[in-house]
Backbone bond lengths (Angstrom), bond angles and torsions (degrees), N, CA, C in turn:
res aa  C-N    CA-C-N  psi(-1)  N-CA   C-N-CA  omega(-1)  CA-C   N-CA-C  phi
1 M - - - 1.463 - - 1.524 111.34 -
2 I 1.333 116.28 -40.29 1.461 119.59 179.49 1.526 110.59 -66.17
3 A 1.336 116.66 -43.62 1.456 120.15 178.55 1.525 110.93 -62.59
4 F 1.312 115.97 -39.05 1.460 120.80 179.17 1.527 110.89 -61.57
5 L 1.310 117.81 -47.16 1.463 121.55 -178.80 1.526 111.18 -66.30
6 R 1.322 117.48 -36.08 1.460 119.77 177.82 1.518 111.23 -66.95
7 K 1.333 116.50 -41.53 1.463 119.43 178.71 1.517 111.23 -66.63
8 A 1.325 116.83 -29.33 1.462 121.23 178.97 1.533 112.02 -86.13
9 D 1.345 117.56 2.97 1.465 122.50 179.73 1.527 112.07 57.01
10 R 1.323 115.58 45.38 1.455 120.55 176.36 1.530 109.81 -123.87
11 P 1.338 118.02 62.42 1.473 120.07 -177.07 1.521 113.03 -65.33
12 E 1.343 117.92 -23.60 1.459 119.15 -178.52 1.523 112.34 -67.50
13 A 1.340 116.69 -17.70 1.469 119.97 179.47 1.520 112.48 -85.99
14 L 1.338 117.24 -7.88 1.462 119.69 -177.58 1.521 112.35 -62.64
15 R 1.337 116.82 -28.99 1.463 119.03 -177.66 1.528 111.25 -63.31
16 Y 1.331 117.62 -30.59 1.460 119.89 177.77 1.528 110.56 -68.07
17 V 1.340 116.41 -41.64 1.462 120.20 179.91 1.527 110.11 -66.76
18 H 1.341 116.61 -46.38 1.463 119.79 179.13 1.529 111.03 -62.47
19 G 1.315 116.09 -40.34 1.462 119.27 177.29 1.515 111.95 -62.16
20 G 1.346 116.73 -36.84 1.461 120.54 -179.95 1.506 113.02 -66.23
21 W 1.353 117.60 -47.34 1.470 117.93 -176.81 1.525 111.85 -74.95
22 V 1.339 117.46 -31.48 1.461 118.79 176.41 1.533 109.93 -66.21
23 S 1.328 116.62 -42.58 1.460 120.36 177.70 1.522 111.33 -63.38
24 A 1.335 116.74 -36.32 1.464 120.43 178.65 1.520 111.15 -65.21
25 L 1.335 117.17 -39.26 1.463 119.99 178.07 1.529 110.63 -66.86
26 A 1.347 116.18 -39.56 1.464 119.35 177.65 1.529 110.59 -63.81
27 A 1.333 116.18 -43.44 1.463 119.62 177.10 1.518 110.67 -64.58
28 G 1.344 117.06 -34.23 1.451 120.48 177.35 1.516 112.00 -65.23
29 A 1.344 116.80 -38.79 1.462 119.96 177.10 1.523 110.89 -62.59
30 L 1.337 115.76 -41.98 1.457 119.65 176.96 1.527 111.12 -64.26
31 T 1.322 115.92 -39.80 1.460 120.26 178.37 1.518 111.27 -62.93
32 W 1.335 115.90 -37.96 1.465 119.92 178.29 1.536 111.01 -61.40
33 V 1.327 115.66 -42.23 1.462 119.67 179.02 1.525 110.06 -63.17
34 V 1.327 116.06 -45.82 1.466 120.05 -179.21 1.524 110.41 -64.53
35 A 1.355 115.94 -44.79 1.460 119.62 -177.43 1.519 111.59 -65.65
36 T 1.336 116.51 -33.45 1.465 120.31 -176.37 1.517 112.44 -79.62
37 Y 1.332 117.13 -41.62 1.464 120.57 -170.54 1.531 114.67 -107.16
38 A 1.314 118.36 -14.19 1.463 118.75 -174.98 1.514 114.21 -120.67
39 I 1.342 117.51 -18.73 1.460 120.20 -174.41 1.512 109.62 -124.65
40 G 1.323 116.94 131.92 1.457 120.55 171.71 1.511 107.56 -88.54
41 I 1.322 115.67 110.21 1.470 119.56 -175.01 1.522 109.13 -84.37
42 S 1.315 115.74 117.03 1.458 120.59 177.68 1.522 109.82 -94.09
43 G 1.323 116.07 163.91 1.457 119.72 178.19 1.509 112.14 -60.74
44 A 1.348 116.55 -37.41 1.462 119.49 -178.78 1.513 111.46 -65.45
45 S 1.337 117.39 -44.85 1.463 119.27 -178.22 1.517 110.84 -65.51
46 R 1.322 117.19 -35.17 1.456 120.47 178.46 1.529 110.30 -65.08
47 E 1.331 116.95 -43.25 1.453 120.14 179.64 1.521 111.67 -67.44
48 L 1.333 116.20 -37.14 1.456 119.15 177.41 1.524 110.62 -62.05
49 T 1.320 116.63 -45.63 1.458 120.22 -179.80 1.513 110.92 -62.64
50 E 1.324 116.25 -44.84 1.458 119.22 179.51 1.520 111.08 -63.98
51 G 1.329 117.19 -41.42 1.455 120.60 -178.06 1.515 112.94 -64.71
52 F 1.331 116.84 -54.02 1.461 119.59 -179.08 1.526 111.26 -66.80
53 G 1.337 116.96 -36.68 1.457 119.88 178.23 1.512 111.92 -64.31
54 S 1.334 117.81 -41.16 1.459 121.42 179.31 1.523 111.67 -66.20
55 L 1.327 117.10 -42.33 1.468 119.84 179.23 1.523 111.35 -66.04
56 F 1.333 116.86 -39.61 1.460 120.52 177.41 1.528 110.26 -62.88
57 A 1.326 116.62 -45.11 1.460 120.42 179.08 1.526 111.23 -64.01
58 A 1.337 117.27 -36.27 1.460 120.54 179.57 1.526 111.12 -62.98
59 V 1.326 116.82 -42.38 1.459 120.59 179.17 1.527 110.86 -64.53
60 I 1.337 116.76 -43.11 1.460 120.67 179.08 1.530 110.41 -63.04
61 L 1.333 117.03 -45.74 1.455 120.41 -180.00 1.521 111.68 -64.94
62 L 1.323 117.47 -34.69 1.457 120.73 177.20 1.523 110.99 -60.54
63 A 1.322 116.12 -48.02 1.464 120.41 -179.42 1.530 111.56 -64.36
64 V 1.329 116.34 -45.24 1.466 120.11 -179.02 1.527 110.87 -67.33
65 G 1.340 117.08 -39.76 1.459 120.24 -179.94 1.520 112.17 -63.34
66 I 1.322 117.59 -43.28 1.469 120.50 177.98 1.526 110.37 -64.96
67 W 1.330 116.37 -39.68 1.463 120.23 177.75 1.532 111.10 -61.76
68 M 1.333 117.12 -45.81 1.455 120.47 -178.89 1.524 111.42 -66.86
69 H 1.332 117.25 -36.10 1.461 120.12 176.58 1.521 110.81 -62.54
70 G 1.318 116.12 -36.05 1.468 119.64 178.60 1.516 113.22 -67.49
71 K 1.345 116.61 -19.31 1.468 120.52 179.39 1.526 111.73 -100.93
72 A 1.348 117.29 12.51 1.455 120.19 -176.48 1.530 112.25 -71.81
73 Q 1.319 117.43 -23.54 1.454 120.25 176.10 1.520 109.54 -82.21
74 A 1.312 116.80 133.48 1.464 121.48 -175.01 1.521 111.67 -58.02
75 N 1.326 117.19 -41.01 1.467 118.53 -178.64 1.521 111.60 -67.36
76 Q 1.346 116.55 -35.47 1.455 119.72 177.04 1.524 110.90 -65.67
77 W 1.327 115.64 -40.42 1.461 119.18 179.08 1.523 111.37 -66.03
78 Q 1.324 117.67 -43.52 1.460 120.37 179.47 1.527 110.99 -62.90
79 R 1.322 116.08 -39.72 1.459 119.36 177.08 1.523 111.14 -63.26
80 Y 1.325 114.74 -41.70 1.467 118.90 177.95 1.523 110.46 -62.01
81 I 1.324 116.57 -43.30 1.463 120.45 179.30 1.526 110.23 -58.37
82 R 1.323 117.41 -48.07 1.469 121.07 -177.47 1.517 111.44 -63.49
83 E 1.326 117.00 -40.24 1.458 120.26 -173.08 1.529 113.02 -82.73
84 K 1.344 116.93 -35.71 1.453 120.66 -169.18 1.522 115.06 -111.52
85 M 1.329 117.49 -38.03 1.447 119.08 -166.49 1.517 113.13 -68.46
86 S 1.331 117.35 -25.63 1.458 119.65 -179.40 1.519 112.03 -63.88
87 R 1.341 116.17 -26.16 1.462 119.13 179.75 1.521 113.39 -124.35
88 A 1.359 116.53 4.28 1.463 119.59 -174.71 1.521 112.61 -67.55
89 L 1.326 117.13 -29.51 1.450 120.05 -174.13 1.510 112.50 -112.40
90 S 1.308 116.77 19.95 1.455 120.51 179.27 1.521 109.42 -97.73
91 G 1.307 116.10 150.66 1.464 120.63 175.47 1.505 112.73 59.46
92 G 1.333 114.92 -129.77 1.457 120.88 -174.15 1.504 114.38 -70.20
93 S 1.348 119.10 -18.24 1.453 119.45 -177.06 1.525 111.69 -67.81
94 G 1.342 116.87 -27.57 1.450 119.24 173.80 1.521 111.06 -62.07
95 W 1.309 116.49 -37.94 1.460 120.98 177.27 1.522 111.13 -71.86
96 F 1.333 116.47 -22.99 1.465 118.98 172.39 1.527 109.92 -63.94
97 L 1.328 117.21 -42.23 1.460 120.53 175.75 1.523 110.83 -61.31
98 F 1.327 116.23 -41.12 1.467 121.21 177.16 1.522 109.98 -59.11
99 G 1.331 116.53 -48.79 1.464 120.80 -178.58 1.514 112.37 -64.02
100 L 1.336 116.80 -40.04 1.463 120.20 -179.77 1.521 110.56 -65.78
101 A 1.339 117.41 -45.08 1.459 120.77 178.23 1.530 110.51 -61.74
102 F 1.332 116.59 -39.85 1.464 120.48 179.96 1.523 110.72 -63.71
103 V 1.336 116.86 -48.51 1.468 120.92 -176.62 1.524 110.78 -62.97
104 V 1.345 116.72 -44.98 1.458 120.59 -177.05 1.521 111.00 -62.10
105 V 1.334 117.31 -45.13 1.465 120.48 -177.30 1.528 110.95 -75.24
106 Y 1.331 117.37 -42.80 1.462 119.02 -176.42 1.516 111.33 -66.28
107 R 1.318 117.28 -33.64 1.465 119.77 177.67 1.531 109.79 -59.87
108 E 1.333 117.15 -43.21 1.458 120.62 178.74 1.531 111.17 -70.10
109 V 1.331 116.18 -39.78 1.469 120.14 179.52 1.521 110.34 -61.94
110 F 1.328 116.59 -45.01 1.458 120.64 -176.74 1.524 111.07 -64.07
111 E 1.330 116.14 -43.97 1.469 119.46 179.25 1.524 110.45 -65.44
112 T 1.333 117.21 -38.27 1.461 120.87 179.20 1.524 111.13 -65.72
113 I 1.326 116.40 -39.06 1.464 120.37 178.28 1.526 110.72 -60.45
114 L 1.325 116.41 -46.75 1.463 119.72 179.28 1.517 110.94 -62.26
115 F 1.320 116.37 -41.59 1.459 121.08 -178.23 1.528 110.89 -65.10
116 Y 1.324 116.66 -47.31 1.466 120.11 -177.92 1.529 111.57 -71.29
117 A 1.317 117.11 -33.14 1.457 119.30 177.04 1.520 110.78 -62.99
118 A 1.327 116.00 -38.32 1.461 119.75 178.03 1.526 111.01 -68.88
119 L 1.341 117.14 -42.36 1.458 120.42 -179.51 1.534 111.93 -66.80
120 S 1.329 116.07 -35.20 1.466 119.40 -176.39 1.528 112.07 -66.13
121 T 1.336 116.87 -24.88 1.464 119.88 178.93 1.525 111.82 -70.41
122 Q 1.346 116.80 -15.70 1.452 121.10 -178.98 1.532 112.58 -91.20
123 G 1.347 116.55 0.49 1.449 120.60 179.82 1.519 112.40 83.38
124 N 1.342 116.62 -166.38 1.465 123.38 179.33 1.530 110.63 56.63
125 N 1.331 116.59 47.79 1.456 120.70 -177.24 1.530 113.01 -67.96
126 A 1.335 117.48 -23.17 1.465 119.96 179.08 1.525 110.67 -63.76
127 M 1.320 117.07 -46.14 1.463 120.72 177.74 1.524 110.85 -67.34
128 L 1.328 116.27 -33.27 1.462 120.62 177.55 1.527 110.86 -61.94
129 M 1.314 116.60 -45.95 1.456 120.92 179.48 1.528 111.50 -69.29
130 A 1.341 116.78 -33.74 1.466 119.87 177.00 1.530 110.65 -63.71
131 G 1.320 115.96 -42.14 1.462 119.66 177.40 1.515 111.97 -64.74
132 A 1.345 116.74 -41.86 1.460 120.84 179.77 1.529 110.73 -64.26
133 T 1.328 116.74 -42.52 1.465 120.41 179.50 1.522 111.33 -63.96
134 S 1.319 117.01 -41.99 1.464 120.57 177.99 1.523 111.13 -62.88
135 A 1.322 116.10 -40.25 1.461 120.22 179.76 1.526 111.19 -64.22
136 V 1.333 117.00 -41.93 1.464 121.00 178.82 1.529 110.34 -62.17
137 A 1.340 117.00 -41.07 1.463 120.70 179.47 1.529 111.12 -63.63
138 V 1.325 117.32 -44.82 1.462 120.91 -179.93 1.522 110.58 -64.59
139 L 1.334 116.76 -45.26 1.458 120.38 179.71 1.529 111.43 -63.86
140 G 1.336 116.53 -36.72 1.451 119.47 177.21 1.517 112.17 -61.88
141 F 1.339 116.72 -41.27 1.467 120.28 178.06 1.525 110.97 -65.74
142 I 1.345 116.79 -42.67 1.462 119.87 179.55 1.527 110.77 -62.22
143 A 1.335 116.72 -43.18 1.460 120.37 179.49 1.526 110.98 -63.01
144 W 1.341 116.18 -42.54 1.468 119.84 178.56 1.528 110.61 -60.80
145 A 1.337 117.34 -44.58 1.458 121.06 -178.48 1.526 111.29 -63.61
146 M 1.353 116.10 -42.04 1.465 119.40 -179.97 1.526 111.20 -63.82
147 L 1.330 117.18 -44.40 1.455 120.40 -178.69 1.528 111.75 -72.56
148 R 1.335 116.59 -31.31 1.458 120.27 -177.77 1.524 112.14 -71.80
149 Y 1.329 117.27 -39.64 1.460 120.32 -171.62 1.520 114.14 -107.81
150 S 1.334 118.12 -2.05 1.464 119.25 -177.78 1.522 111.88 -66.47
151 R 1.333 118.33 -28.62 1.461 120.66 -179.12 1.521 111.85 -64.91
152 T 1.321 117.51 -30.39 1.459 120.41 -176.06 1.527 112.56 -84.83
153 L 1.317 118.04 -7.98 1.453 120.56 178.89 1.523 110.79 -74.00
154 P 1.327 118.55 135.81 1.466 119.92 170.87 1.519 109.47 -59.02
155 I 1.315 116.52 140.82 1.455 120.28 -173.41 1.521 112.35 -59.23
156 A 1.365 116.98 -37.88 1.464 119.71 -179.30 1.522 110.90 -64.64
157 Q 1.349 116.68 -44.35 1.456 119.55 179.64 1.527 111.08 -68.23
158 F 1.316 116.69 -36.78 1.465 120.45 179.06 1.520 110.81 -56.92
159 F 1.329 116.58 -47.11 1.462 120.20 -179.21 1.522 111.76 -75.04
160 R 1.320 117.39 -36.63 1.467 119.62 -178.65 1.523 110.83 -64.93
161 Y 1.330 116.95 -48.79 1.455 119.95 -179.43 1.528 111.37 -65.37
162 S 1.326 116.37 -39.29 1.460 119.67 179.24 1.522 111.15 -63.74
163 S 1.339 116.24 -40.59 1.464 119.51 -179.07 1.523 111.21 -66.13
164 W 1.336 117.49 -39.77 1.463 119.68 178.41 1.519 111.49 -69.31
165 L 1.332 117.36 -36.23 1.463 120.22 175.99 1.518 110.54 -62.27
166 M 1.326 116.87 -45.34 1.462 120.29 178.82 1.518 111.51 -65.06
167 A 1.336 116.98 -35.68 1.464 120.08 178.06 1.523 110.53 -62.60
168 G 1.346 115.92 -44.10 1.462 118.95 178.34 1.513 112.43 -63.26
169 L 1.335 116.83 -42.95 1.467 120.11 178.87 1.525 111.03 -64.80
170 T 1.317 117.11 -33.41 1.463 120.81 178.26 1.524 110.87 -60.61
171 V 1.318 116.25 -45.65 1.467 120.72 -179.56 1.524 110.53 -65.66
172 V 1.331 117.17 -42.80 1.465 121.11 179.82 1.526 110.94 -62.45
173 L 1.328 117.01 -47.62 1.462 120.84 -177.62 1.524 112.14 -65.91
174 A 1.333 116.51 -34.46 1.465 119.01 178.25 1.524 110.74 -62.38
175 G 1.333 116.01 -44.61 1.458 119.01 178.55 1.514 112.72 -65.51
176 K 1.337 116.81 -42.88 1.460 120.22 -179.81 1.526 111.59 -67.24
177 G 1.324 117.13 -37.47 1.454 120.35 179.76 1.516 112.17 -62.76
178 V 1.332 115.98 -46.22 1.463 119.72 178.96 1.522 110.77 -65.43
179 A 1.330 117.22 -40.47 1.467 120.18 179.66 1.529 111.33 -62.75
180 A 1.333 116.75 -39.90 1.463 119.77 178.73 1.526 111.20 -64.92
181 L 1.330 117.05 -41.09 1.465 120.36 178.27 1.526 111.04 -67.71
182 Q 1.322 116.89 -30.03 1.460 119.45 175.08 1.530 111.01 -67.84
183 E 1.327 116.55 -40.75 1.461 119.64 177.85 1.524 111.56 -65.48
184 A 1.343 116.06 -29.26 1.461 120.10 178.66 1.517 112.11 -82.33
185 G 1.334 117.29 -6.62 1.462 121.39 178.58 1.510 114.48 84.69
186 I 1.331 117.79 11.99 1.467 121.20 179.77 1.520 111.17 -81.28
187 I 1.336 116.92 -36.82 1.461 122.51 -178.99 1.522 108.29 -116.34
188 D 1.335 115.63 138.14 1.462 120.52 178.97 1.530 110.51 -65.84
189 I 1.331 115.19 161.85 1.459 121.63 -179.67 1.526 108.89 -116.39
190 A 1.342 115.43 118.29 1.459 121.84 174.03 1.523 107.36 -115.37
191 P 1.334 118.51 104.58 1.465 121.34 -174.33 1.527 112.87 -59.87
192 L 1.328 114.73 147.75 1.462 122.72 177.01 1.528 106.25 -133.39
193 V 1.321 115.87 90.66 1.466 121.19 -168.44 1.523 112.83 -67.63
194 S 1.324 118.54 -22.03 1.466 120.86 -176.31 1.527 113.01 -80.03
195 V 1.330 117.40 -4.93 1.466 121.56 -178.01 1.521 109.62 -105.48
196 P 1.326 118.26 130.02 1.470 120.23 178.74 1.528 111.11 -74.87
197 R 1.302 116.33 162.30 1.461 122.16 177.13 1.529 108.48 -97.29
198 L 1.339 116.61 108.46 1.462 123.14 178.76 1.524 107.53 -127.94
199 S 1.325 115.26 84.29 1.462 119.25 -173.29 1.518 112.71 -62.48
200 V 1.347 118.03 -29.64 1.463 120.02 179.50 1.519 111.23 -63.95
201 L 1.323 117.97 -24.90 1.464 122.71 177.01 1.529 111.96 -100.92
202 G 1.324 117.12 4.30 1.451 120.48 -177.93 1.514 113.27 70.89
203 L 1.336 117.06 19.54 1.466 121.59 -177.12 1.522 109.43 -99.11
204 F 1.343 115.70 121.26 1.459 121.69 -179.13 1.527 108.70 -130.71
205 P 1.334 118.28 147.13 1.465 121.57 -175.01 1.529 113.52 -78.37
206 T 1.310 116.72 58.76 1.465 121.39 174.07 1.523 109.06 -135.49
207 W 1.317 115.58 148.19 1.459 120.46 179.70 1.530 111.53 -61.30
208 Q 1.322 116.53 -39.05 1.463 120.01 -174.90 1.530 112.06 -65.13
209 S 1.334 117.09 -46.69 1.466 119.72 -178.49 1.521 111.81 -68.78
210 V 1.333 116.63 -40.75 1.465 119.99 178.34 1.524 110.53 -65.06
211 L 1.337 117.26 -40.77 1.463 120.37 178.88 1.530 111.05 -63.39
212 A 1.330 117.33 -39.49 1.462 120.38 177.71 1.523 111.02 -61.68
213 Q 1.335 116.39 -40.95 1.458 119.58 178.59 1.519 111.54 -68.28
214 L 1.331 116.98 -39.02 1.466 119.82 178.00 1.528 111.38 -64.28
215 L 1.339 116.55 -37.84 1.460 119.72 177.07 1.528 110.97 -63.56
216 M 1.328 117.00 -39.99 1.464 120.30 177.16 1.523 110.93 -65.33
217 V 1.326 117.29 -42.24 1.468 120.80 177.47 1.525 110.27 -60.27
218 A 1.335 116.61 -43.50 1.466 120.03 178.93 1.519 111.39 -62.52
219 A 1.335 116.89 -42.29 1.462 120.29 178.59 1.526 111.35 -63.47
220 I 1.343 116.57 -38.97 1.467 120.37 178.31 1.521 110.78 -65.55
221 V 1.335 117.03 -45.12 1.467 120.98 -179.68 1.524 110.58 -61.14
222 V 1.327 116.61 -45.15 1.470 120.45 179.80 1.529 110.57 -63.89
223 G 1.334 116.69 -44.99 1.454 120.09 -179.14 1.513 113.00 -63.76
224 F 1.331 117.01 -44.54 1.468 120.70 179.33 1.526 110.82 -67.10
225 A 1.343 117.01 -38.86 1.469 120.14 178.32 1.529 110.65 -63.88
226 Y 1.321 116.52 -39.73 1.466 120.16 177.30 1.524 110.96 -62.36
227 N 1.323 116.28 -41.47 1.464 119.68 178.18 1.530 111.58 -61.31
228 R 1.342 116.30 -44.72 1.470 119.73 180.00 1.521 111.08 -65.04
229 Q 1.339 117.17 -39.07 1.453 120.16 178.99 1.521 111.12 -65.47
230 R 1.312 116.84 -38.82 1.458 120.52 179.91 1.525 111.15 -66.74
231 V 1.353 116.66 -37.17 1.463 119.92 179.38 1.525 111.27 -67.89
232 S 1.348 116.90 -36.02 1.464 120.92 -176.16 1.518 113.25 -75.38
233 R 1.333 117.89 -10.89 1.456 120.20 -179.18 1.530 111.15 -69.94
């Protein structure tokens, strides 16, 4: 989001994005206190949260990915800028950026809190903190690289690569979401022995998880095809 606003030359809108993620971290700290001292987190509740959260994120990424793919053509992007950008960040739309940044970050914070709370009950907190610190360092470098070099990317490639990245994450999250709900007992399990288990790709040997991923792939193909057809008109 920050790279997008910088490329669009709208630095005054950055305060909404920064306000959103800072507020999400503050809410995450409060959630940590509540989760640690007021709620007994069971395995089922953790899986339910991960499952529904992953499916919700998959739907959001699907919509955003198709939208970004539609703006991959330079002329489409310029038209969008002329028609929308003059009023996109005025009034309440700035708060839309705030809300989007908050939801995206808090969703990750909440899932991380549940995950770390479960791991902390197993002891060895020193290694847990070492892993968390290493992850923060790696993510910080990735964020710096994205913000540092995003300005030099051609606008068409910037949107095209982003849309394909979101499409891939959509498929992964759909599979993981269904698998988590299956572990929680919400969705039945129909084994599919011919499919390997590759959790990093969200691929699990059940009909339900594979079908969810196939549905996401179909939605992506239809959405991208519609975008190409609209451009060719």
